[in-house]
C-alpha positions as CSV (number, residue, x, y, z in Angstrom):
1,M,-22.7,0.9,-3.2
2,N,-25.3,3.7,-2.7
3,T,-25.7,5.3,0.7
4,S,-27.2,8.5,2.0
5,R,-24.4,8.9,4.5
6,P,-21.9,11.5,3.1
7,I,-18.7,9.5,3.7
8,R,-16.9,8.1,0.6
9,A,-13.4,7.2,-0.6
10,R,-12.4,8.6,-4.0
11,I,-9.8,6.7,-6.0
12,A,-7.8,8.4,-8.8
13,P,-6.6,5.8,-11.3
14,L,-4.5,8.3,-13.2
15,A,-2.5,8.9,-10.0
16,I,-1.7,5.2,-9.8
17,R,-0.3,5.4,-13.4
18,H,1.7,8.5,-12.6
19,N,3.2,6.9,-9.5
20,Y,4.1,3.6,-11.4
21,R,5.8,5.6,-14.1
22,L,7.7,7.6,-11.5
23,A,9.0,4.3,-10.1
24,K,10.1,3.3,-13.6
25,Q,11.9,6.7,-14.0
26,H,13.8,6.1,-10.8
27,A,14.7,2.5,-11.9
28,P,15.1,2.9,-15.7
29,H,17.1,-0.3,-16.1
30,S,14.7,-2.5,-14.1
31,R,11.3,-4.0,-14.8
32,A,8.7,-3.3,-12.1
33,W,6.2,-5.5,-10.3
34,A,3.2,-3.4,-9.5
35,V,2.4,-4.7,-5.9
36,I,-1.4,-5.1,-5.6
37,K,-1.5,-7.2,-2.4
38,A,-4.0,-6.5,0.4
39,N,-6.6,-5.5,-2.2
40,A,-4.1,-3.0,-3.7
41,Y,-3.4,-1.6,-0.2
42,G,-7.1,-1.0,0.3
43,H,-7.6,0.8,-3.1
44,G,-9.2,-2.2,-4.9
45,Q,-7.3,-4.8,-6.7
46,W,-9.3,-4.5,-9.9
47,R,-9.1,-0.7,-9.9
48,A,-5.3,-0.9,-9.7
49,V,-5.2,-3.5,-12.4
50,D,-7.4,-1.5,-14.7
51,A,-5.2,1.6,-14.1
52,L,-2.0,-0.3,-14.9
53,R,-3.2,-2.9,-17.3
54,D,-1.4,-1.4,-20.3
55,V,1.7,-0.1,-18.5
56,A,2.8,-2.6,-15.8
57,D,5.6,-5.0,-16.5
58,G,4.0,-7.4,-14.0
59,F,1.7,-7.6,-11.0
60,A,2.6,-9.0,-7.5
61,M,0.1,-10.3,-5.0
62,L,-0.4,-13.0,-2.4
63,E,-3.4,-15.2,-3.1
64,C,-3.1,-17.7,-5.9
65,E,-6.9,-17.6,-6.6
66,N,-6.6,-13.9,-7.2
67,A,-3.7,-14.4,-9.6
68,V,-5.7,-17.0,-11.5
69,A,-8.6,-14.5,-11.7
70,L,-6.3,-12.0,-13.3
71,R,-5.2,-14.6,-15.9
72,E,-8.8,-15.4,-16.6
73,A,-9.5,-11.7,-17.1
74,G,-6.9,-11.5,-19.8
75,I,-3.9,-10.2,-17.9
76,T,-0.9,-11.5,-19.9
77,Q,2.0,-10.0,-17.9
78,P,3.9,-12.0,-15.3
79,I,2.1,-12.4,-12.0
80,L,4.2,-13.0,-8.9
81,L,2.9,-14.8,-5.7
82,L,4.9,-12.9,-3.0
83,E,4.5,-15.6,-0.3
84,G,4.6,-18.5,-2.7
85,I,2.2,-21.5,-2.7
86,F,0.3,-23.0,0.2
87,S,-1.2,-26.1,-1.2
88,A,-1.0,-28.7,-4.0
89,R,-3.8,-26.9,-5.8
90,D,-1.6,-23.7,-5.8
91,A,1.3,-25.7,-7.2
92,R,-0.7,-27.0,-10.1
93,A,-2.2,-23.5,-10.7
94,V,1.4,-22.0,-11.0
95,V,2.1,-24.3,-13.9
96,E,-1.3,-24.2,-15.6
97,H,-1.6,-20.4,-15.4
98,R,2.1,-19.5,-16.0
99,L,2.4,-17.7,-12.6
100,T,5.7,-16.7,-11.0
101,T,6.0,-18.0,-7.5
102,V,8.3,-17.1,-4.6
103,V,9.9,-20.1,-2.9
104,H,11.2,-19.2,0.6
105,C,11.9,-22.6,2.2
106,L,12.7,-26.2,1.3
107,E,9.3,-27.4,2.5
108,Q,7.6,-25.0,0.0
109,L,10.0,-26.1,-2.7
110,E,9.1,-29.8,-2.1
111,L,5.4,-28.9,-2.3
112,L,6.0,-27.3,-5.7
113,V,8.1,-30.2,-7.0
114,R,5.7,-32.8,-5.8
115,N,2.6,-31.3,-7.2
116,G,3.7,-28.9,-10.0
117,Q,3.4,-31.3,-13.0
118,F,6.0,-29.4,-14.9
119,S,4.7,-29.6,-18.4
120,A,6.0,-26.1,-19.1
121,P,8.8,-24.0,-17.7
122,V,8.0,-22.3,-14.4
123,A,9.3,-18.9,-13.2
124,V,10.6,-19.1,-9.6
125,C,11.9,-16.4,-7.3
126,L,14.1,-17.9,-4.6
127,K,13.8,-15.6,-1.6
128,L,17.0,-15.0,0.5
129,N,16.9,-14.0,4.2
130,T,19.4,-11.1,4.3
131,G,18.4,-9.8,7.7
132,M,14.6,-9.2,7.7
133,N,14.4,-12.7,9.4
134,R,10.9,-13.4,8.2
135,L,11.2,-15.6,5.2
136,G,14.0,-16.9,3.0
137,F,16.9,-19.2,2.4
138,T,20.2,-18.9,4.1
139,A,23.7,-19.6,2.9
140,Q,23.3,-23.1,4.4
141,T,19.9,-23.9,2.7
142,L,20.2,-22.1,-0.7
143,P,22.6,-24.6,-2.3
144,K,20.2,-27.5,-1.8
145,A,17.3,-25.5,-3.3
146,L,19.3,-24.6,-6.3
147,D,20.4,-28.2,-6.8
148,I,16.7,-29.3,-6.9
149,L,15.5,-26.5,-9.1
150,R,18.3,-26.9,-11.7
151,Q,17.0,-30.4,-12.5
152,L,13.6,-28.9,-13.5
153,P,12.4,-26.7,-16.3
154,V,12.4,-23.4,-14.3
155,D,13.6,-19.9,-14.7
156,I,15.2,-18.8,-11.4
157,T,15.4,-15.2,-10.0
158,L,17.0,-14.5,-6.6
159,M,15.2,-12.0,-4.5
160,T,15.3,-10.4,-1.0
161,H,13.3,-7.9,1.0
162,F,14.9,-4.9,2.7
163,A,14.2,-4.3,6.3
164,E,15.6,-0.7,6.6
165,A,15.7,0.8,3.2
166,D,13.8,3.8,4.6
167,G,16.2,4.4,7.5
168,E,19.6,5.7,8.3
169,R,21.2,2.2,8.2
170,G,20.2,1.8,4.6
171,V,20.6,-1.3,2.5
172,A,24.4,-1.8,2.1
173,W,24.6,-4.4,4.9
174,Q,21.8,-6.4,3.3
175,M,23.3,-6.1,-0.1
176,E,26.5,-7.5,1.4
177,R,24.7,-10.4,2.9
178,F,22.8,-11.0,-0.4
179,R,26.1,-11.3,-2.3
180,A,27.5,-13.5,0.3
181,I,24.6,-15.9,0.2
182,A,24.2,-15.8,-3.6
183,G,27.9,-16.5,-4.2
184,D,28.7,-16.5,-7.9
185,W,25.1,-16.1,-9.0
186,S,24.9,-14.2,-12.3
187,G,21.2,-14.6,-13.0
188,P,18.4,-12.1,-12.5
189,V,17.6,-10.6,-9.1
190,S,14.7,-8.7,-7.6
191,L,15.6,-6.3,-4.8
192,G,14.2,-2.8,-4.5
193,N,11.0,-2.0,-2.6
194,S,9.5,1.6,-2.7
195,A,12.1,3.0,-0.4
196,A,15.0,1.4,-2.3
197,I,13.6,2.5,-5.6
198,L,13.6,6.1,-4.5
199,R,16.8,6.3,-2.4
200,H,19.1,3.4,-3.3
201,P,19.7,3.0,-7.0
202,E,22.5,0.5,-6.4
203,A,19.8,-1.9,-5.0
204,H,17.3,-1.9,-7.9
205,G,18.1,-5.2,-9.5
206,D,16.4,-6.6,-12.6
207,W,13.0,-6.3,-11.0
208,V,11.9,-3.7,-8.5
209,R,8.7,-4.0,-6.4
210,P,6.9,-0.6,-5.9
211,G,4.3,-0.9,-3.3
212,I,3.2,2.1,-1.1
213,M,4.6,4.6,-3.6
214,L,2.0,3.4,-6.1
215,Y,-0.7,4.6,-3.9
216,G,0.8,8.1,-3.3
217,A,2.3,7.8,0.2
218,S,5.9,8.2,1.2
219,P,8.0,5.3,2.5
220,F,10.0,7.9,4.5
221,A,9.0,9.5,7.7
222,E,11.0,12.6,7.0
223,Q,10.1,13.2,3.4
224,S,6.6,13.9,2.1
225,A,5.0,12.2,-0.9
226,A,4.7,15.6,-2.6
227,E,8.5,16.2,-2.2
228,L,9.0,12.8,-3.9
229,G,6.7,13.7,-6.8
230,L,4.0,11.2,-5.9
231,Q,0.4,11.9,-6.4
232,S,-2.3,11.1,-3.9
233,V,-4.6,8.2,-5.0
234,M,-7.1,7.9,-2.2
235,T,-9.2,10.7,-0.7
236,L,-11.4,9.9,2.3
237,E,-14.0,12.6,2.5
238,S,-17.3,13.3,4.4
239,A,-19.3,16.2,5.7
240,I,-20.3,18.0,8.9
241,I,-23.5,16.5,10.3
242,G,-23.7,18.5,13.5
243,V,-22.4,21.6,15.2
244,Q,-22.0,22.3,18.9
245,E,-21.2,25.5,20.8
246,L,-18.9,25.0,23.7
247,A,-18.3,27.1,26.8
248,P,-14.8,27.1,28.4
249,G,-14.4,24.0,30.5
250,E,-16.8,21.8,28.5
251,R,-15.6,18.4,27.3
252,V,-15.9,16.5,24.0
253,G,-16.5,12.9,23.3
254,Y,-16.2,9.6,25.2
255,G,-14.2,10.0,28.3
256,G,-14.1,13.8,27.9
257,T,-10.5,13.6,26.8
258,F,-10.6,17.2,25.3
259,T,-11.6,20.2,27.3
260,A,-12.4,23.6,25.7
261,E,-10.1,26.3,27.0
262,R,-12.2,29.0,25.3
263,P,-15.6,29.4,23.6
264,M,-15.5,26.9,20.7
265,R,-17.5,25.7,17.8
266,I,-17.2,21.9,17.3
267,G,-18.2,20.1,14.1
268,V,-19.3,16.5,14.1
269,V,-18.1,14.5,11.0
270,A,-19.7,11.4,9.7
271,C,-16.6,9.2,10.0
272,G,-15.4,6.9,12.7
273,Y,-13.3,3.9,13.5
274,A,-16.0,1.6,11.9
275,D,-15.2,3.4,8.7
276,G,-11.5,2.7,9.1
277,Y,-10.4,6.0,10.7
278,P,-7.9,5.2,13.4
279,R,-9.5,5.3,16.9
280,H,-6.2,6.1,18.5
281,A,-5.9,9.4,16.4
282,P,-5.4,12.0,19.1
283,T,-6.7,15.6,19.4
284,G,-4.8,17.6,16.9
285,T,-4.8,15.2,14.0
286,P,-5.1,17.3,10.8
287,I,-8.3,17.5,9.0
288,A,-9.7,20.0,6.4
289,V,-13.1,21.7,6.3
290,M,-14.3,23.9,3.5
291,G,-10.8,24.3,2.1
292,R,-9.2,25.2,5.5
293,R,-7.0,23.0,7.7
294,T,-8.1,22.4,11.3
295,R,-7.8,19.6,13.8
296,T,-9.7,16.8,15.4
297,V,-10.7,17.1,19.0
298,G,-11.6,14.4,21.5
299,R,-11.8,10.6,21.0
300,V,-12.8,9.1,17.7
301,S,-16.2,7.3,18.0
302,M,-17.5,4.3,16.0
303,D,-19.4,6.4,13.5
304,M,-18.3,10.0,14.2
305,L,-15.4,12.3,15.1
306,A,-15.3,15.9,16.2
307,C,-13.2,18.7,14.7
308,D,-12.6,22.4,15.7
309,L,-14.6,24.9,13.7
310,T,-13.9,27.8,15.9
311,D,-11.9,29.6,13.2
312,I,-14.1,28.5,10.3
313,P,-17.3,30.3,11.1
314,E,-18.7,29.7,7.7
315,A,-18.7,25.9,8.2
316,G,-22.0,24.4,9.2
317,I,-24.0,21.2,8.6
318,G,-23.2,19.9,5.2
319,A,-19.8,21.5,5.0
320,P,-17.4,19.2,3.1
321,V,-14.6,17.5,5.0
322,T,-11.3,15.9,3.9
323,L,-10.1,13.2,6.3
324,W,-7.1,12.5,4.1
325,G,-6.1,12.9,0.5
326,K,-6.8,15.7,-1.9
327,G,-10.5,16.6,-1.9
328,V,-12.8,19.6,-2.4
329,A,-12.5,20.5,1.2
330,G,-8.7,20.7,1.0
331,E,-5.6,18.6,1.0
332,V,-4.5,16.5,4.0
333,P,-1.7,14.1,3.2
334,A,-2.4,10.6,4.5
335,D,1.2,10.5,5.8
336,E,0.4,13.4,8.2
337,V,-2.7,11.8,9.5
338,A,-0.9,8.5,10.0
339,A,2.0,10.2,11.8
340,A,-0.4,12.0,14.1
341,A,-2.1,8.7,14.9
342,G,1.2,6.9,15.5
343,T,0.9,4.6,12.5
344,I,1.7,4.6,8.7
345,A,-0.3,5.4,5.7
346,Y,-0.3,1.7,4.7
347,E,-2.5,0.9,7.7
348,L,-4.9,3.8,7.0
349,F,-5.5,2.7,3.4
350,C,-5.9,-1.0,4.2
351,A,-8.3,-0.3,7.1
352,V,-10.9,1.6,5.1
353,A,-14.1,-0.4,5.8
354,P,-16.3,-2.1,3.2
355,R,-19.2,0.0,4.3
356,V,-17.4,3.1,2.9
357,P,-18.6,3.7,-0.7
358,V,-15.8,4.0,-3.3
359,V,-16.0,6.2,-6.4
360,L,-13.5,6.7,-9.1
361,D,-12.0,10.2,-9.4
362,L,-11.8,10.5,-13.2
363,P,-10.8,13.5,-15.3
364,A,-13.5,15.6,-16.8
365,E,-14.4,14.8,-20.4
366,G,-11.6,15.9,-22.6
367,G,-9.1,15.9,-19.7
368,R,-6.0,13.8,-19.5
């Protein structure tokens, strides 16, 4: 996409590779599904696949049609459908394209059995509900599912999803429930998400599922991505397109939610909520201009937001701005922006609008 507007998102493929390898270092005895659902958390499914094509043990996503597209593009690794199948067509595609599918309820299992046409073995991940209470079999329903599947040419893995791997409660209570539901199961299991990979080695299992850590954000509120050794993948950057001089008492933006307490210089940035920047980000949200950290002021508009240039006198129209990530204007961790806006980096990444041009941040020729 070509546009004269200065906003753009820069994606660093080598950072995705670094972060995947970091997950593998933390879980050296596990294989790792690279989770590329939600268009690779807003980074672009195909960009993530290209970055990991030769290193990933497998890919995990939601839509069957996207999984089939990966197969048709030559991806040979296992591909996991994280929510399973939704139609008879999906069931047939699982067999035809050698996909691995989650099965989380008896109705979904019946759909697979009725339409799967098992001409070849199928890999199935039976999902157990260990306390997340979204999807999954219980101790009462799992035996029937296993009885059905053991009559078919299938390879079974048991899996669960941790609700609080990033918090003080940890995962021990869910691991206990998992063992209670699984009983004497001795086959493969898939357990660890990003938080469990980094913090709970006892909960890795045979397959881990790195998600947000692949994209350079921390799964922990109290620990930064940099402290975890993660590299930023997405940088959202723009430029100053206007400058205003404010007298004390003057207000900024819709509703006049910010009032200048002293003479101020205000910069207007070409980025707003229609670009995916959170409208609810308050005054004080971090931003960088010309290599210096400053703050947003006032309410975020559809196409613009304002920032404080009072202590950056050299910044004028055209000055580079980093909204989040690591750009020429400075580094602003997405986790900090998200925390200021009362959300998480997952949402920032996924919300970047289609109108924002995306460019690959590749190393210079001869670089690594």
